[in-house]
Structures are given as structure tokens and as C-alpha cells.
C-alpha positions, 0 to 999 in steps of 0.5 A: 462503489456498488458492493462496498461499504466504508464503516467508521468508528466512534470518532468518525474515522474510516476503520473498516471496508465491508465488501460484498463477496458476490461483487468481489470477482466482478469488481476485483480491480476496482476494489484493489484500486480503492483499497490502495487509495485507502492505504495511501490516505492512511500513510499520508503523514508518514515520512518519505525517501527519495528513489536514490536513497531507497536504491542505496539502502537496498544495495547495501542490504543485499550486497554479498560480503565478498562482492565489490560494486554491483548493480541492483 
């Protein structure tokens, strides 16, 4: 993409994203999409959980002590 450069370390792994500031305002959405892709690529090997498991975890964490069952 014009205005961006991926820089690699000595092991040829992507380490840095250099963004031309003059292009940032013009292409903000494209740059954000590219950065999301880079983060997803980096997290590729991490374990994942189901949506149901996440919802249960969040309900348990945010349930007030005196409250009974409630919706998220």
C-alpha cells in the first residue's frame, strides 16, 4: 500500500510498520485494516475460546454480589 513499509528484523520476521504521516489521513481505514491483519497474523498460534465460553466468563466476572441470574 502506498505510504506504508513493512520492516523486518535480522531473522526476516515482520517487526515494524512504517507509515508516511501524509498518507495517514488519506488512507486511515486501509491502514487500520492492514494493522488488524498483522495483529491477527501474529496471534495465529494462540488458543481460542468459543463465544459461549467468553459470554459465561464475562457474566461471572461482572455479576454483582447480590444479584441473581441476569443477562449480559
